[in-house]
C-alpha positions as protocol buffer text, in pm:
chain_id: "A"
residue {
  index: 1
  type: UNK
  ca { x: 957 y: -2950 z: 1099 }
}
residue {
  index: 2
  type: UNK
  ca { x: 894 y: -2981 z: 1506 }
}
residue {
  index: 3
  type: UNK
  ca { x: 571 y: -2934 z: 1676 }
}
residue {
  index: 4
  type: UNK
  ca { x: 550 y: -2636 z: 1853 }
}
residue {
  index: 5
  type: UNK
  ca { x: 541 y: -2669 z: 2234 }
}
residue {
  index: 6
  type: UNK
  ca { x: 177 y: -2749 z: 2361 }
}
residue {
  index: 7
  type: UNK
  ca { x: 152 y: -2393 z: 2524 }
}
residue {
  index: 8
  type: UNK
  ca { x: 234 y: -2241 z: 2190 }
}
residue {
  index: 9
  type: UNK
  ca { x: -16 y: -2411 z: 1984 }
}
residue {
  index: 10
  type: UNK
  ca { x: -403 y: -2297 z: 1923 }
}
residue {
  index: 11
  type: UNK
  ca { x: -650 y: -2372 z: 2165 }
}
residue {
  index: 12
  type: UNK
  ca { x: -1017 y: -2330 z: 2149 }
}
residue {
  index: 13
  type: UNK
  ca { x: -1267 y: -2301 z: 2448 }
}
residue {
  index: 14
  type: UNK
  ca { x: -1308 y: -2670 z: 2448 }
}
residue {
  index: 15
  type: UNK
  ca { x: -925 y: -2663 z: 2531 }
}
residue {
  index: 16
  type: UNK
  ca { x: -995 y: -2511 z: 2835 }
}
residue {
  index: 17
  type: UNK
  ca { x: -1069 y: -2526 z: 3203 }
}
residue {
  index: 18
  type: UNK
  ca { x: -1190 y: -2302 z: 3473 }
}
residue {
  index: 19
  type: UNK
  ca { x: -1154 y: -2400 z: 3837 }
}
residue {
  index: 20
  type: UNK
  ca { x: -1330 y: -2201 z: 4105 }
}
residue {
  index: 21
  type: UNK
  ca { x: -1191 y: -2249 z: 4439 }
}
residue {
  index: 22
  type: UNK
  ca { x: -1355 y: -1960 z: 4626 }
}
residue {
  index: 23
  type: UNK
  ca { x: -1772 y: -1948 z: 4729 }
}
residue {
  index: 24
  type: UNK
  ca { x: -2003 y: -1833 z: 4453 }
}
residue {
  index: 25
  type: UNK
  ca { x: -2316 y: -1834 z: 4650 }
}
residue {
  index: 26
  type: UNK
  ca { x: -2427 y: -1691 z: 4994 }
}
residue {
  index: 27
  type: UNK
  ca { x: -2478 y: -2008 z: 5147 }
}
residue {
  index: 28
  type: UNK
  ca { x: -2119 y: -2129 z: 5024 }
}
residue {
  index: 29
  type: UNK
  ca { x: -1994 y: -1769 z: 5170 }
}
residue {
  index: 30
  type: UNK
  ca { x: -2191 y: -1781 z: 5529 }
}
residue {
  index: 31
  type: UNK
  ca { x: -2058 y: -2144 z: 5549 }
}
residue {
  index: 32
  type: UNK
  ca { x: -1725 y: -2043 z: 5526 }
}
residue {
  index: 33
  type: UNK
  ca { x: -1746 y: -1768 z: 5784 }
}
residue {
  index: 34
  type: UNK
  ca { x: -1832 y: -2021 z: 6035 }
}
residue {
  index: 35
  type: UNK
  ca { x: -1539 y: -2244 z: 5934 }
}
residue {
  index: 36
  type: UNK
  ca { x: -1231 y: -1995 z: 6027 }
}
residue {
  index: 37
  type: UNK
  ca { x: -1015 y: -2321 z: 6087 }
}
residue {
  index: 38
  type: UNK
  ca { x: -1087 y: -2429 z: 5713 }
}
residue {
  index: 39
  type: UNK
  ca { x: -1108 y: -2132 z: 5482 }
}
residue {
  index: 40
  type: UNK
  ca { x: -1018 y: -1769 z: 5437 }
}
residue {
  index: 41
  type: UNK
  ca { x: -1168 y: -1592 z: 5153 }
}
residue {
  index: 42
  type: UNK
  ca { x: -1472 y: -1497 z: 5329 }
}
residue {
  index: 43
  type: UNK
  ca { x: -1305 y: -1376 z: 5596 }
}
residue {
  index: 44
  type: UNK
  ca { x: -1060 y: -1163 z: 5391 }
}
residue {
  index: 45
  type: UNK
  ca { x: -1366 y: -966 z: 5254 }
}
residue {
  index: 46
  type: UNK
  ca { x: -1473 y: -927 z: 5612 }
}
residue {
  index: 47
  type: UNK
  ca { x: -1161 y: -782 z: 5704 }
}
residue {
  index: 48
  type: UNK
  ca { x: -1120 y: -552 z: 5429 }
}
residue {
  index: 49
  type: UNK
  ca { x: -1476 y: -438 z: 5500 }
}
residue {
  index: 50
  type: UNK
  ca { x: -1495 y: -454 z: 5879 }
}
residue {
  index: 51
  type: UNK
  ca { x: -1747 y: -225 z: 6053 }
}
residue {
  index: 52
  type: UNK
  ca { x: -1828 y: -215 z: 6420 }
}
residue {
  index: 53
  type: UNK
  ca { x: -2145 y: -391 z: 6447 }
}
residue {
  index: 54
  type: UNK
  ca { x: -2237 y: -535 z: 6125 }
}
residue {
  index: 55
  type: UNK
  ca { x: -2405 y: -829 z: 6064 }
}
residue {
  index: 56
  type: UNK
  ca { x: -2285 y: -1177 z: 5863 }
}
residue {
  index: 57
  type: UNK
  ca { x: -2553 y: -1080 z: 5659 }
}
residue {
  index: 58
  type: UNK
  ca { x: -2356 y: -681 z: 5551 }
}
residue {
  index: 59
  type: UNK
  ca { x: -2067 y: -893 z: 5437 }
}
residue {
  index: 60
  type: UNK
  ca { x: -2265 y: -1112 z: 5257 }
}
residue {
  index: 61
  type: UNK
  ca { x: -2451 y: -845 z: 5072 }
}
residue {
  index: 62
  type: UNK
  ca { x: -2065 y: -672 z: 4970 }
}
residue {
  index: 63
  type: UNK
  ca { x: -1969 y: -1056 z: 4862 }
}
residue {
  index: 64
  type: UNK
  ca { x: -2260 y: -1082 z: 4634 }
}
residue {
  index: 65
  type: UNK
  ca { x: -2202 y: -783 z: 4428 }
}
residue {
  index: 66
  type: UNK
  ca { x: -1883 y: -860 z: 4364 }
}
residue {
  index: 67
  type: UNK
  ca { x: -1943 y: -1242 z: 4266 }
}
residue {
  index: 68
  type: UNK
  ca { x: -2215 y: -1186 z: 4085 }
}
residue {
  index: 69
  type: UNK
  ca { x: -2002 y: -1115 z: 3776 }
}
residue {
  index: 70
  type: UNK
  ca { x: -1844 y: -1418 z: 3834 }
}
residue {
  index: 71
  type: UNK
  ca { x: -2101 y: -1616 z: 3792 }
}
residue {
  index: 72
  type: UNK
  ca { x: -2219 y: -1478 z: 3514 }
}
residue {
  index: 73
  type: UNK
  ca { x: -1845 y: -1576 z: 3351 }
}
residue {
  index: 74
  type: UNK
  ca { x: -1883 y: -1885 z: 3467 }
}
residue {
  index: 75
  type: UNK
  ca { x: -2232 y: -1935 z: 3289 }
}
residue {
  index: 76
  type: UNK
  ca { x: -2118 y: -1746 z: 2951 }
}
residue {
  index: 77
  type: UNK
  ca { x: -1765 y: -1901 z: 2944 }
}
residue {
  index: 78
  type: UNK
  ca { x: -1949 y: -2267 z: 3001 }
}
residue {
  index: 79
  type: UNK
  ca { x: -2197 y: -2161 z: 2686 }
}
residue {
  index: 80
  type: UNK
  ca { x: -1921 y: -2149 z: 2458 }
}
residue {
  index: 81
  type: UNK
  ca { x: -1735 y: -2476 z: 2542 }
}
residue {
  index: 82
  type: UNK
  ca { x: -1507 y: -2375 z: 2852 }
}
residue {
  index: 83
  type: UNK
  ca { x: -1514 y: -2635 z: 3140 }
}
residue {
  index: 84
  type: UNK
  ca { x: -1618 y: -2498 z: 3421 }
}
residue {
  index: 85
  type: UNK
  ca { x: -1595 y: -2673 z: 3780 }
}
residue {
  index: 86
  type: UNK
  ca { x: -1791 y: -2471 z: 4019 }
}
residue {
  index: 87
  type: UNK
  ca { x: -1636 y: -2523 z: 4437 }
}
residue {
  index: 88
  type: UNK
  ca { x: -1352 y: -2677 z: 4253 }
}
residue {
  index: 89
  type: UNK
  ca { x: -1151 y: -2889 z: 4543 }
}
residue {
  index: 90
  type: UNK
  ca { x: -828 y: -2955 z: 4493 }
}
residue {
  index: 91
  type: UNK
  ca { x: -830 y: -3320 z: 4329 }
}
residue {
  index: 92
  type: UNK
  ca { x: -1096 y: -3142 z: 4072 }
}
residue {
  index: 93
  type: UNK
  ca { x: -811 y: -2907 z: 4004 }
}
residue {
  index: 94
  type: UNK
  ca { x: -539 y: -3241 z: 3924 }
}
residue {
  index: 95
  type: UNK
  ca { x: -845 y: -3382 z: 3721 }
}
residue {
  index: 96
  type: UNK
  ca { x: -861 y: -3078 z: 3494 }
}
residue {
  index: 97
  type: UNK
  ca { x: -452 y: -3041 z: 3455 }
}
residue {
  index: 98
  type: UNK
  ca { x: -470 y: -3431 z: 3337 }
}
residue {
  index: 99
  type: UNK
  ca { x: -737 y: -3368 z: 3071 }
}
residue {
  index: 100
  type: UNK
  ca { x: -707 y: -2976 z: 2940 }
}
residue {
  index: 101
  type: UNK
  ca { x: -437 y: -2770 z: 2763 }
}
residue {
  index: 102
  type: UNK
  ca { x: -538 y: -2522 z: 2978 }
}
residue {
  index: 103
  type: UNK
  ca { x: -668 y: -2438 z: 3313 }
}
residue {
  index: 104
  type: UNK
  ca { x: -734 y: -2125 z: 3490 }
}
residue {
  index: 105
  type: UNK
  ca { x: -772 y: -2158 z: 3864 }
}
residue {
  index: 106
  type: UNK
  ca { x: -950 y: -1887 z: 4080 }
}
residue {
  index: 107
  type: UNK
  ca { x: -825 y: -1898 z: 4418 }
}
residue {
  index: 108
  type: UNK
  ca { x: -751 y: -1691 z: 4703 }
}
residue {
  index: 109
  type: UNK
  ca { x: -412 y: -1676 z: 4855 }
}
residue {
  index: 110
  type: UNK
  ca { x: -347 y: -1592 z: 5242 }
}
residue {
  index: 111
  type: UNK
  ca { x: -38 y: -1473 z: 5382 }
}
residue {
  index: 112
  type: UNK
  ca { x: 34 y: -1685 z: 5672 }
}
residue {
  index: 113
  type: UNK
  ca { x: 244 y: -1620 z: 5989 }
}
residue {
  index: 114
  type: UNK
  ca { x: 503 y: -1820 z: 6100 }
}
residue {
  index: 115
  type: UNK
  ca { x: 401 y: -1910 z: 6474 }
}
residue {
  index: 116
  type: UNK
  ca { x: 595 y: -2043 z: 6742 }
}
residue {
  index: 117
  type: UNK
  ca { x: 419 y: -2368 z: 6713 }
}
residue {
  index: 118
  type: UNK
  ca { x: 519 y: -2326 z: 6353 }
}
residue {
  index: 119
  type: UNK
  ca { x: 906 y: -2444 z: 6405 }
}
residue {
  index: 120
  type: UNK
  ca { x: 944 y: -2789 z: 6448 }
}
residue {
  index: 121
  type: UNK
  ca { x: 1301 y: -2833 z: 6590 }
}
residue {
  index: 122
  type: UNK
  ca { x: 1460 y: -2524 z: 6740 }
}
residue {
  index: 123
  type: UNK
  ca { x: 1768 y: -2641 z: 6800 }
}
residue {
  index: 124
  type: UNK
  ca { x: 1817 y: -2781 z: 6466 }
}
residue {
  index: 125
  type: UNK
  ca { x: 1686 y: -2485 z: 6284 }
}
residue {
  index: 126
  type: UNK
  ca { x: 1926 y: -2249 z: 6511 }
}
residue {
  index: 127
  type: UNK
  ca { x: 2233 y: -2466 z: 6415 }
}
residue {
  index: 128
  type: UNK
  ca { x: 2136 y: -2401 z: 6057 }
}
residue {
  index: 129
  type: UNK
  ca { x: 2100 y: -2078 z: 6086 }
}
residue {
  index: 130
  type: UNK
  ca { x: 2451 y: -2024 z: 6255 }
}
residue {
  index: 131
  type: UNK
  ca { x: 2629 y: -2256 z: 5996 }
}
residue {
  index: 132
  type: UNK
  ca { x: 2389 y: -2180 z: 5688 }
}
residue {
  index: 133
  type: UNK
  ca { x: 2416 y: -2329 z: 5368 }
}
residue {
  index: 134
  type: UNK
  ca { x: 2356 y: -2207 z: 4997 }
}
residue {
  index: 135
  type: UNK
  ca { x: 2225 y: -1867 z: 4908 }
}
residue {
  index: 136
  type: UNK
  ca { x: 1906 y: -1894 z: 5036 }
}
residue {
  index: 137
  type: UNK
  ca { x: 2014 y: -1994 z: 5393 }
}
residue {
  index: 138
  type: UNK
  ca { x: 2286 y: -1733 z: 5395 }
}
residue {
  index: 139
  type: UNK
  ca { x: 2062 y: -1448 z: 5294 }
}
residue {
  index: 140
  type: UNK
  ca { x: 1810 y: -1614 z: 5580 }
}
residue {
  index: 141
  type: UNK
  ca { x: 2116 y: -1605 z: 5858 }
}
residue {
  index: 142
  type: UNK
  ca { x: 2193 y: -1252 z: 5756 }
}
residue {
  index: 143
  type: UNK
  ca { x: 1849 y: -1106 z: 5777 }
}
residue {
  index: 144
  type: UNK
  ca { x: 1763 y: -1266 z: 6145 }
}
residue {
  index: 145
  type: UNK
  ca { x: 2133 y: -1164 z: 6288 }
}
residue {
  index: 146
  type: UNK
  ca { x: 1999 y: -781 z: 6166 }
}
residue {
  index: 147
  type: UNK
  ca { x: 1657 y: -853 z: 6352 }
}
residue {
  index: 148
  type: UNK
  ca { x: 1808 y: -972 z: 6622 }
}
residue {
  index: 149
  type: UNK
  ca { x: 2191 y: -956 z: 6622 }
}
residue {
  index: 150
  type: UNK
  ca { x: 2250 y: -1212 z: 6969 }
}
residue {
  index: 151
  type: UNK
  ca { x: 2056 y: -1479 z: 6869 }
}
residue {
  index: 152
  type: UNK
  ca { x: 2320 y: -1643 z: 6661 }
}
residue {
  index: 153
  type: UNK
  ca { x: 2586 y: -1583 z: 6863 }
}
residue {
  index: 154
  type: UNK
  ca { x: 2624 y: -1957 z: 7030 }
}
residue {
  index: 155
  type: UNK
  ca { x: 2658 y: -1811 z: 7404 }
}
residue {
  index: 156
  type: UNK
  ca { x: 2369 y: -1643 z: 7395 }
}
residue {
  index: 157
  type: UNK
  ca { x: 2157 y: -1929 z: 7208 }
}
residue {
  index: 158
  type: UNK
  ca { x: 2242 y: -2204 z: 7429 }
}
residue {
  index: 159
  type: UNK
  ca { x: 2116 y: -1988 z: 7759 }
}
residue {
  index: 160
  type: UNK
  ca { x: 1763 y: -1978 z: 7690 }
}
residue {
  index: 161
  type: UNK
  ca { x: 1492 y: -2270 z: 7721 }
}
residue {
  index: 162
  type: UNK
  ca { x: 1382 y: -2392 z: 7413 }
}
residue {
  index: 163
  type: UNK
  ca { x: 1053 y: -2230 z: 7454 }
}
residue {
  index: 164
  type: UNK
  ca { x: 1233 y: -1904 z: 7471 }
}
residue {
  index: 165
  type: UNK
  ca { x: 1466 y: -1980 z: 7143 }
}
residue {
  index: 166
  type: UNK
  ca { x: 1132 y: -2071 z: 7002 }
}
residue {
  index: 167
  type: UNK
  ca { x: 950 y: -1770 z: 7052 }
}
residue {
  index: 168
  type: UNK
  ca { x: 1298 y: -1534 z: 6979 }
}
residue {
  index: 169
  type: UNK
  ca { x: 1305 y: -1759 z: 6602 }
}
residue {
  index: 170
  type: UNK
  ca { x: 958 y: -1701 z: 6526 }
}
residue {
  index: 171
  type: UNK
  ca { x: 1000 y: -1355 z: 6565 }
}
residue {
  index: 172
  type: UNK
  ca { x: 1303 y: -1288 z: 6355 }
}
residue {
  index: 173
  type: UNK
  ca { x: 1155 y: -1562 z: 6063 }
}
residue {
  index: 174
  type: UNK
  ca { x: 796 y: -1381 z: 6114 }
}
residue {
  index: 175
  type: UNK
  ca { x: 950 y: -1031 z: 6041 }
}
residue {
  index: 176
  type: UNK
  ca { x: 1182 y: -1169 z: 5737 }
}
residue {
  index: 177
  type: UNK
  ca { x: 852 y: -1320 z: 5575 }
}
residue {
  index: 178
  type: UNK
  ca { x: 630 y: -986 z: 5641 }
}
residue {
  index: 179
  type: UNK
  ca { x: 866 y: -817 z: 5478 }
}
residue {
  index: 180
  type: UNK
  ca { x: 913 y: -1010 z: 5210 }
}
residue {
  index: 181
  type: UNK
  ca { x: 501 y: -1032 z: 5206 }
}
residue {
  index: 182
  type: UNK
  ca { x: 492 y: -657 z: 5177 }
}
residue {
  index: 183
  type: UNK
  ca { x: 599 y: -657 z: 4821 }
}
residue {
  index: 184
  type: UNK
  ca { x: 368 y: -841 z: 4673 }
}
residue {
  index: 185
  type: UNK
  ca { x: 59 y: -668 z: 4841 }
}
residue {
  index: 186
  type: UNK
  ca { x: 61 y: -376 z: 4671 }
}
residue {
  index: 187
  type: UNK
  ca { x: 203 y: -151 z: 4354 }
}
residue {
  index: 188
  type: UNK
  ca { x: 152 y: 112 z: 4181 }
}
residue {
  index: 189
  type: UNK
  ca { x: 240 y: -88 z: 3862 }
}
residue {
  index: 190
  type: UNK
  ca { x: -42 y: -156 z: 3589 }
}
residue {
  index: 191
  type: UNK
  ca { x: -128 y: -556 z: 3691 }
}
residue {
  index: 192
  type: UNK
  ca { x: 64 y: -788 z: 3421 }
}
residue {
  index: 193
  type: UNK
  ca { x: 118 y: -1143 z: 3351 }
}
residue {
  index: 194
  type: UNK
  ca { x: 478 y: -1290 z: 3460 }
}
residue {
  index: 195
  type: UNK
  ca { x: 540 y: -1548 z: 3247 }
}
residue {
  index: 196
  type: UNK
  ca { x: 756 y: -1855 z: 3297 }
}
residue {
  index: 197
  type: UNK
  ca { x: 913 y: -1747 z: 3616 }
}
residue {
  index: 198
  type: UNK
  ca { x: 941 y: -1468 z: 3893 }
}
residue {
  index: 199
  type: UNK
  ca { x: 1015 y: -1182 z: 3982 }
}
residue {
  index: 200
  type: UNK
  ca { x: 1356 y: -986 z: 3927 }
}
residue {
  index: 201
  type: UNK
  ca { x: 1559 y: -1044 z: 4249 }
}
residue {
  index: 202
  type: UNK
  ca { x: 1329 y: -1326 z: 4371 }
}
residue {
  index: 203
  type: UNK
  ca { x: 1652 y: -1448 z: 4657 }
}
residue {
  index: 204
  type: UNK
  ca { x: 1599 y: -1108 z: 4860 }
}
residue {
  index: 205
  type: UNK
  ca { x: 1195 y: -1226 z: 4897 }
}
residue {
  index: 206
  type: UNK
  ca { x: 1215 y: -1435 z: 5148 }
}
residue {
  index: 207
  type: UNK
  ca { x: 866 y: -1535 z: 5133 }
}
residue {
  index: 208
  type: UNK
  ca { x: 751 y: -1793 z: 5435 }
}
residue {
  index: 209
  type: UNK
  ca { x: 726 y: -2066 z: 5120 }
}
residue {
  index: 210
  type: UNK
  ca { x: 1086 y: -1993 z: 5065 }
}
residue {
  index: 211
  type: UNK
  ca { x: 1192 y: -2030 z: 5437 }
}
residue {
  index: 212
  type: UNK
  ca { x: 982 y: -2358 z: 5463 }
}
residue {
  index: 213
  type: UNK
  ca { x: 1194 y: -2471 z: 5116 }
}
residue {
  index: 214
  type: UNK
  ca { x: 1525 y: -2367 z: 5223 }
}
residue {
  index: 215
  type: UNK
  ca { x: 1463 y: -2538 z: 5585 }
}
residue {
  index: 216
  type: UNK
  ca { x: 1320 y: -2851 z: 5527 }
}
residue {
  index: 217
  type: UNK
  ca { x: 1105 y: -3035 z: 5798 }
}
residue {
  index: 218
  type: UNK
  ca { x: 1217 y: -2749 z: 6042 }
}
residue {
  index: 219
  type: UNK
  ca { x: 913 y: -2556 z: 5977 }
}
residue {
  index: 220
  type: UNK
  ca { x: 571 y: -2652 z: 5939 }
}
residue {
  index: 221
  type: UNK
  ca { x: 384 y: -2579 z: 5605 }
}
residue {
  index: 222
  type: UNK
  ca { x: 168 y: -2269 z: 5563 }
}
residue {
  index: 223
  type: UNK
  ca { x: -182 y: -2287 z: 5426 }
}
residue {
  index: 224
  type: UNK
  ca { x: -223 y: -2031 z: 5194 }
}
residue {
  index: 225
  type: UNK
  ca { x: -421 y: -2150 z: 4909 }
}
residue {
  index: 226
  type: UNK
  ca { x: -774 y: -2205 z: 4908 }
}
residue {
  index: 227
  type: UNK
  ca { x: -1003 y: -2493 z: 4727 }
}
residue {
  index: 228
  type: UNK
  ca { x: -1363 y: -2536 z: 4806 }
}
residue {
  index: 229
  type: UNK
  ca { x: -1250 y: -2842 z: 5093 }
}
residue {
  index: 230
  type: UNK
  ca { x: -997 y: -2643 z: 5237 }
}
residue {
  index: 231
  type: UNK
  ca { x: -694 y: -2452 z: 5272 }
}
residue {
  index: 232
  type: UNK
  ca { x: -349 y: -2590 z: 5138 }
}
residue {
  index: 233
  type: UNK
  ca { x: 25 y: -2554 z: 5163 }
}
residue {
  index: 234
  type: UNK
  ca { x: 198 y: -2462 z: 4845 }
}
residue {
  index: 235
  type: UNK
  ca { x: 400 y: -2756 z: 4873 }
}
residue {
  index: 236
  type: UNK
  ca { x: 26 y: -2974 z: 4867 }
}
residue {
  index: 237
  type: UNK
  ca { x: -78 y: -2764 z: 4559 }
}
residue {
  index: 238
  type: UNK
  ca { x: 234 y: -2822 z: 4392 }
}
residue {
  index: 239
  type: UNK
  ca { x: 232 y: -3237 z: 4425 }
}
residue {
  index: 240
  type: UNK
  ca { x: -97 y: -3189 z: 4313 }
}
residue {
  index: 241
  type: UNK
  ca { x: 30 y: -3108 z: 3986 }
}
residue {
  index: 242
  type: UNK
  ca { x: 43 y: -3410 z: 3736 }
}
residue {
  index: 243
  type: UNK
  ca { x: 402 y: -3502 z: 3685 }
}
residue {
  index: 244
  type: UNK
  ca { x: 428 y: -3404 z: 3296 }
}
residue {
  index: 245
  type: UNK
  ca { x: 235 y: -3167 z: 3239 }
}
residue {
  index: 246
  type: UNK
  ca { x: 332 y: -2944 z: 3005 }
}
residue {
  index: 247
  type: UNK
  ca { x: 7 y: -2724 z: 2935 }
}
residue {
  index: 248
  type: UNK
  ca { x: -46 y: -2385 z: 3037 }
}
residue {
  index: 249
  type: UNK
  ca { x: -174 y: -2285 z: 3386 }
}
residue {
  index: 250
  type: UNK
  ca { x: -318 y: -1909 z: 3428 }
}
residue {
  index: 251
  type: UNK
  ca { x: -280 y: -1782 z: 3769 }
}
residue {
  index: 252
  type: UNK
  ca { x: -396 y: -1423 z: 3699 }
}
residue {
  index: 253
  type: UNK
  ca { x: -733 y: -1397 z: 3849 }
}
residue {
  index: 254
  type: UNK
  ca { x: -529 y: -1404 z: 4176 }
}
residue {
  index: 255
  type: UNK
  ca { x: -231 y: -1308 z: 4381 }
}
residue {
  index: 256
  type: UNK
  ca { x: 21 y: -1595 z: 4282 }
}
residue {
  index: 257
  type: UNK
  ca { x: 328 y: -1546 z: 4212 }
}
residue {
  index: 258
  type: UNK
  ca { x: 490 y: -1714 z: 4519 }
}
residue {
  index: 259
  type: UNK
  ca { x: 252 y: -2027 z: 4428 }
}
residue {
  index: 260
  type: UNK
  ca { x: 347 y: -2004 z: 4045 }
}
residue {
  index: 261
  type: UNK
  ca { x: 696 y: -1982 z: 4134 }
}
residue {
  index: 262
  type: UNK
  ca { x: 680 y: -2312 z: 4343 }
}
residue {
  index: 263
  type: UNK
  ca { x: 456 y: -2479 z: 4054 }
}
residue {
  index: 264
  type: UNK
  ca { x: 726 y: -2372 z: 3760 }
}
residue {
  index: 265
  type: UNK
  ca { x: 985 y: -2498 z: 3952 }
}
residue {
  index: 266
  type: UNK
  ca { x: 863 y: -2828 z: 3993 }
}
residue {
  index: 267
  type: UNK
  ca { x: 691 y: -2864 z: 3648 }
}
residue {
  index: 268
  type: UNK
  ca { x: 944 y: -2683 z: 3413 }
}
residue {
  index: 269
  type: UNK
  ca { x: 725 y: -2786 z: 3130 }
}
residue {
  index: 270
  type: UNK
  ca { x: 440 y: -2613 z: 3170 }
}
residue {
  index: 271
  type: UNK
  ca { x: 393 y: -2221 z: 3129 }
}
residue {
  index: 272
  type: UNK
  ca { x: 273 y: -2063 z: 3425 }
}
residue {
  index: 273
  type: UNK
  ca { x: 72 y: -1714 z: 3389 }
}
residue {
  index: 274
  type: UNK
  ca { x: 108 y: -1514 z: 3728 }
}
residue {
  index: 275
  type: UNK
  ca { x: 26 y: -1194 z: 3915 }
}
residue {
  index: 276
  type: UNK
  ca { x: 255 y: -996 z: 4119 }
}
residue {
  index: 277
  type: UNK
  ca { x: -54 y: -881 z: 4328 }
}
residue {
  index: 278
  type: UNK
  ca { x: -385 y: -880 z: 4459 }
}
residue {
  index: 279
  type: UNK
  ca { x: -666 y: -901 z: 4217 }
}
residue {
  index: 280
  type: UNK
  ca { x: -1026 y: -766 z: 4222 }
}
residue {
  index: 281
  type: UNK
  ca { x: -1247 y: -1070 z: 4117 }
}
residue {
  index: 282
  type: UNK
  ca { x: -1535 y: -866 z: 3941 }
}
residue {
  index: 283
  type: UNK
  ca { x: -1253 y: -717 z: 3707 }
}
residue {
  index: 284
  type: UNK
  ca { x: -1042 y: -992 z: 3634 }
}
residue {
  index: 285
  type: UNK
  ca { x: -1349 y: -1261 z: 3535 }
}
residue {
  index: 286
  type: UNK
  ca { x: -1448 y: -1023 z: 3265 }
}
residue {
  index: 287
  type: UNK
  ca { x: -1126 y: -997 z: 3118 }
}
residue {
  index: 288
  type: UNK
  ca { x: -1108 y: -1351 z: 3127 }
}
residue {
  index: 289
  type: UNK
  ca { x: -1459 y: -1396 z: 2932 }
}
residue {
  index: 290
  type: UNK
  ca { x: -1283 y: -1186 z: 2667 }
}
residue {
  index: 291
  type: UNK
  ca { x: -989 y: -1379 z: 2634 }
}
residue {
  index: 292
  type: UNK
  ca { x: -1231 y: -1689 z: 2603 }
}
residue {
  index: 293
  type: UNK
  ca { x: -1476 y: -1473 z: 2325 }
}
residue {
  index: 294
  type: UNK
  ca { x: -1161 y: -1447 z: 2144 }
}
residue {
  index: 295
  type: UNK
  ca { x: -1070 y: -1789 z: 2144 }
}
residue {
  index: 296
  type: UNK
  ca { x: -1394 y: -1915 z: 2041 }
}
residue {
  index: 297
  type: UNK
  ca { x: -1396 y: -1638 z: 1714 }
}
residue {
  index: 298
  type: UNK
  ca { x: -1004 y: -1745 z: 1618 }
}
residue {
  index: 299
  type: UNK
  ca { x: -810 y: -2036 z: 1752 }
}
residue {
  index: 300
  type: UNK
  ca { x: -503 y: -1904 z: 1889 }
}
residue {
  index: 301
  type: UNK
  ca { x: -207 y: -1967 z: 2135 }
}
residue {
  index: 302
  type: UNK
  ca { x: -382 y: -1905 z: 2482 }
}
residue {
  index: 303
  type: UNK
  ca { x: -110 y: -1710 z: 2643 }
}
residue {
  index: 304
  type: UNK
  ca { x: -77 y: -1494 z: 2328 }
}
residue {
  index: 305
  type: UNK
  ca { x: -447 y: -1396 z: 2367 }
}
residue {
  index: 306
  type: UNK
  ca { x: -460 y: -1358 z: 2737 }
}
residue {
  index: 307
  type: UNK
  ca { x: -147 y: -1109 z: 2732 }
}
residue {
  index: 308
  type: UNK
  ca { x: -293 y: -892 z: 2444 }
}
residue {
  index: 309
  type: UNK
  ca { x: -614 y: -812 z: 2741 }
}
residue {
  index: 310
  type: UNK
  ca { x: -381 y: -774 z: 2993 }
}
residue {
  index: 311
  type: UNK
  ca { x: -150 y: -536 z: 2826 }
}
residue {
  index: 312
  type: UNK
  ca { x: -411 y: -306 z: 2660 }
}
């Protein structure tokens, strides 16, 4: 009788790891606010609660109300045997994937704009759009033509200077990506995990990551995933997953379909649990604690236990 896939085998808390890549202390939060070139979560908290004339301490107090729950959960699941990495760096994430059957990543996702300087070679990109290859490139070309009907007409594209062409391409492609990103920002549906794949109709969801993959070396990678060391591109996080990883990666504490889909495509033997929409840290962390407490009482496949708490 064959052994079940690793993700179908029962696990207990010592088989699990929790990597927290967002700040957990006031000091970390304030430090991140001072480094807009490296981090985004702290600025996300500020953007979502923007108040004219408010001090940094005001935003720090708002952060504390939410993160207090996360800190308590970290301590409690650690006491049950979970390996917890606070202030997790990308290298920590890799190490945990090598040593644990289940890794839960608590991170922050940023939807990045596509700016003119992100286009590496505007002429080659234009040529690729004029003569697209494959379903994704053809879908992008159709969308660009709707936004800027003259852009892919050869006579029109030859006239502008390189800077003008780059600007027009960036405006059109950013509009395409922004429309797709909006599909992941909010929903009237209850939050639930997506197992082993992506939402239906993903070919129409032409996110910036999809554009980067469809036109390799022509569009610079946008840094969308936060770790304690800095923001990383999706491609960098995918590369950090060890080859042959066949465990379960739990991304249900963050907005994660774009990242999870990319990881699953490169590492098909693993199971990825992900959310389509934004999540609240003070809500999702207690759910994680319930999963770990259940596994401490009775060993079971992590996916089954996680699904039970996300659907009840």
